[in-house]
N, C-alpha and C positions, 0 to 999 in steps of 0.2 A: 543501439548503444555500441560504439566501437570498442574493440578490446585494448587494453593498455599493453603497448609493445616496448621492448628493451632490445635496442639493436647494438650488438657488441659491446654491451655495457659490462663494467666490471666492478664488483662490490666488495667491501671489506665488512664484515660484520663481527663485532667483538661479543664475546660470551655467547657464542653461537653452538656450542657443544651440547645444549639441551634447552628446555623451555622455550620461552619467546625467541630467542636467538635462533635456535635450530629451526623453529617455524618460519621465521623470516627467511633464512638461508634455503630451506627447501622450496618457498614459495616463489623467491627471486629466480633460483636456478630453474624452477619448472617453466617460468617465463623467459628463459634463455639467458639469464644474467651468469657470467662466471663468477664464482664466488671464493673469496678467501674465508674459510671458516676458522675463525680465531677462538681458542678458548684455552685457558690456563689449565682447566680441569680440575679445580679445587672445589672444596665443600661450599655449602652457602655461606659459611662464615669467612670463606677467603683462604682457609688453611689446606694445605695439600697442593698437589698438582700432577697432572698426567695429561699427555697428549691423545690419549684413547678416545675421549669424548669427541673431540674434533675428528679425528680419523673416522669414526664410525658415522658420523654426519656426511663426510665427504663420500664414503662408500656408498652411502645411501642415494646420495645425489648422482654419482657416477651410474649406479644400477639402472636409475631412470632415465640415464641418457644425458646427464647434464655434465658441466665441467666445474670442478672446484679442487682446491688445495687447503691442506690442514696447515694451521699455524699456531704455536703454543705461546706466543708473545705475551708478557706480563704487561698489561697496558699502563702500568705506573713507571715502566722503564723505557726511557726514551730511545736507548740504543736498540732494544728488542723490537719497539714499534718501527723504527726507521728500516730496520731489516725486513720487517713484514711488508712494508710498502715497497721496498725495493724487490721483494720476492714477487710480488703481485705485478710489478711492472716489467720484471724479467718474464714472467710467465706469458702476460697478456699484452704488454705495451702501455697501459695506463690505467688509471683508477677513477672511476666516475662517481661511485657512491661510497659514502661511509655510513654505517650504523652503529653509533655508539650505544651498545647494549650490556657491555659488562658491568656486574656490580655483585655487591655482598651486603650481607645484613650482620650487624652486631647490635641487636636491640636490648636496651635496658632504660629504665627510668634515668633522667639525667643526673639525679643525685647518686645513682649507683654506676654510672658509665665512666670509665676511665678515659684520660684524654687519648691514650693511644688507640682506643677502639674509635673515639670520634674521628681522630686524625686519618685512621686507616680507611674509613667509610668515604671520607672527602676525598682521600687520594684515590681510591678506585674509582668512584662515579664521576666527580669533578675533575680533577686532575687528569686522570686517565682519559677521560673525553676530550679535554683539551690537548693532551699529548698526541692523540691520535688524529685529531684534527688538525694540529699544526704540522704533523708529518705529511698530510696531503694537501694542505691548504695552497702552497706556491704551486704545485703541481697542477692543481685545479685551475688557479689563476692564469697560468701559463696556456691552459687548453682551453679557457674560457668556458668550462663547464664543470659542475659539481652539484652534487646532491647529499646534504648531510643532515642526519637526524640524531638529536640528542633524545635519551630517554629519561623523562621526568616522571612526576608521580603525583597523585593526590596528596601524599604525605607531605610534598613540598609546597603544593599550591594551598592546601587547607590545614595541614598539620595532622599528626597522629601520635597518640600517646605511645611513649617509649622508642621513639624514633627521632630524637633531635639530630642525631648525626646523619641519618638518612635523607630527613626532610631538609636540613641545610643543603646537603649535597644536591638533592632534586631541585630546590629552588634556584641554587647556583647555576644549574645547567640552563634555566630560562633565561638568567641573565646574560649567560655566554651566548645563547641564541640571539637575544635580542640585538647585541652589538655586532655579531658576526653577519647576521643577515643584512645588516647595513653596509658592512665592508666588503661583502662579497657580492652585492647586487650588479654592479657594473661589470662583474666578470662571469655573470651568468651563474653564480654559485648561491643556491638557495638553501636555507637552513631552517628546518623546523624541529618541533618536538613531539614526542610520542608519548602520552600519559597512560599507561595501560593498566587494565584490571584483568588479571587471568589466573588460572589454577597452575601454578609451578611450584617448584621446590620451596619458594619463598613464602608461599600462601598455605602450605600444606597445615592443616590443623586448625586455622584460623577462622573457617566457615564450615557450615553444614555441607555434606557430600552433594546433596542435590544442588546447591548454589554452585559449587565448584564444577560441576558437570555442565552448568551453562557457561562458565567463564573459559572457553576454550582458547587456547593459543592461536588457533587459526582464525578466530574471529578477530583477534587484535591485528595480525598479519594483513587481514583485509585492509586495515587502515595504515599500515606501515607502505603499502606498495605505492598509493597515490602520493606520498610525502617524498618519493626518490624517482619518480617518473619524469619524463620530458615536460609534462605540463605542471609540474608540482607547484603548489603555492609557495609563499615565502613569510616566515614568522608566523606560523601557525602552531598552536598547543592543540594537538589532536587527542581527544579523550576517547579510549575504544575498550570495550568490554561486552560480553555477552550478546553481542550483535548491535549495541548501541554506539552511537558516535556523537560527540560533541566537542564543542571548542571552549577553551578556557581562555578567559580574557581578564586583563587588569585594567580596571576602570579608576579614574581620579574624580572626586567629586568636584564642583564647582568651588566650594568652600566660601570663605568669607574674605573680606579686605579690612584691615585695621589701619587707620591713618597713623603717622609716626607718634602722634602724642597718645595714642590708644594701644600701641604695642607693647603690653606687658602680660606676664604669664598669667595673672588673674583673668585678663578679658579673653585669653585664649581658651582657659579652662571653662569659663562662663558660657562660652559659644560651641563647646564641643558638639552638642546635638546639631547645630546648623552646620558645622564643619563636616559630619558625617551624612548629612542630608543628601540622598542620592539623585535628587531631581536635577537633570543637566549635566550628568556626569559624562565624562568622555574617555575615549581609549586613545592613548598617545603611542605614536609608532617611534618617537625618540625622546631623550631627556629634554630636548629643546621645547616641547610642546608645553611641559609645565612651567618652565621659566617665562616663556612669552605669555602665558595667561596670567602669572602673578605680576609680571611688569606691566601688561595690559590694563589690569584691574587696578594697579596702583596709580598708573598715569591718569586713567579716567577719573579716579577719585581725587586726584589733586589738580585736575583740569590741565594737565600737561599733553603735548602732542609729541610724538616720537616719531624721529625720522623726517 
């Protein structure tokens, strides 16, 4: 098995002052990637800020013989993110990899959650990732190369009590990935998502220590590296945790077709079981797949020929 190599690649990793981001930064740096270690240095809920965390990671990378610079940009601030990208280009000439990892938690049941807390979590996770991606997008298009990772979550894919804001943001990142991978394909920009489970500041106290001991950040970074390498896939949601790796996929059932005279709410409700039947379900790679299925089924039922 040949080793994954990075030749003169430059990466920006947000939220890299600790936890998963730090692990990603150390692993990529160990493989020769020049790394911008971005971290606002705030607490888990997003309050406060200090450049110390990022600087400590940079010092660790340099001590091991790697190259890195620290950056304290707030990912929700377009001007600060633009300056971060300019800093990377000034230092090393280009940006090849972006890992959108920065995030915060403001967990509460929906009835107790303020809209300010809801909005802030979306701003950091979803808008922060969009802002950072926008800042490198045209640069990557011009260079005909880019590898971008969104950090999603099982909370977004499946739901988690007390995390409506976090789950909505993480599901939104999958939607962002789904379209960007289409728009970037012809420019050799590949966009994937990482869905991690790891013992970090965000998971402290949520599981027994024995379980947390298995959920190392390093086991997740082993999944991150393939998503940003030369041979990276495109449009993959890679789940990683405790040495387990899996793919999350969204499938659509074949469903049913109702003729025009049958298209009533009552008939739809009566056929919910058939609509949910998983036999023959498909994975679509763009929204057009669903449209063509519905139109094709309608034309067939009505004896029409299309095109």
